[in-house]
C-alpha positions in Angstrom: 125.0 -199.9 63.0 124.5 -196.2 62.3 127.5 -194.4 63.8 126.2 -190.9 62.9 123.5 -191.2 65.6 126.2 -191.9 68.2 128.0 -188.7 67.3 125.0 -186.4 67.4 124.6 -184.0 70.3 121.6 -184.7 72.5 119.0 -182.0 72.8 119.8 -179.5 75.5 118.0 -180.2 78.8 116.4 -177.2 80.4 117.7 -176.6 83.9 115.1 -176.8 86.6 113.7 -173.6 88.0 115.6 -172.0 90.9 113.7 -172.3 94.2 114.1 -170.8 97.7 116.1 -173.9 98.6 118.8 -173.0 96.1 121.6 -171.0 97.8 124.4 -168.7 96.6 127.7 -170.7 96.6 129.5 -167.5 97.7 127.3 -166.2 100.6 124.4 -168.5 101.2 121.7 -166.1 100.2 118.9 -167.2 97.9 120.2 -168.0 94.4 118.8 -166.2 91.5 121.4 -167.1 88.9 122.7 -170.5 87.8 125.9 -170.6 85.8 126.9 -173.8 84.0 130.6 -174.1 83.4 132.4 -176.9 81.6 133.4 -178.2 85.0 130.0 -177.9 86.8 127.4 -175.4 88.1 127.6 -172.4 90.4 124.7 -170.6 92.0 124.7 -166.9 92.8 122.5 -164.4 94.6 121.7 -161.3 92.5 124.4 -159.3 94.2 127.3 -161.7 93.6 126.0 -162.6 90.1 126.1 -158.9 89.2 129.5 -158.5 90.8 131.1 -161.4 88.8 129.0 -161.4 85.6 131.7 -160.1 83.2 134.1 -163.0 84.1 131.3 -165.6 84.2 130.1 -164.7 80.7 133.6 -165.4 79.3 133.7 -168.9 80.8 130.0 -170.0 81.1 128.4 -172.7 78.9 125.0 -171.2 79.9 123.6 -168.7 82.3 120.1 -168.9 83.8 119.3 -165.5 85.2 116.0 -165.3 87.2 116.7 -161.9 88.8 113.7 -160.5 86.9 111.6 -162.6 89.3 113.2 -160.9 92.3 111.8 -157.6 91.1 108.4 -159.2 90.5 108.5 -160.7 94.0 109.3 -157.3 95.6 106.5 -155.6 93.7 103.9 -158.3 94.7 104.5 -157.7 98.4 103.6 -154.0 98.3 
């Protein structure tokens, strides 16, 4: 039995895209940011992600920030 294969880290799995159904865990608005922590995931609207980003960066395993799509969505409706 090859024990080295048991100790290798699996390839990272890309998080699914955030959709209109994903809601901010703080206020319930549409989520634009997914923060993966060692203990789980949190979703944030753009406002609350911006408000807490400094603290989140210190603790996060990964951050998926789709706020650039928010600006694209606003520009496409004009």
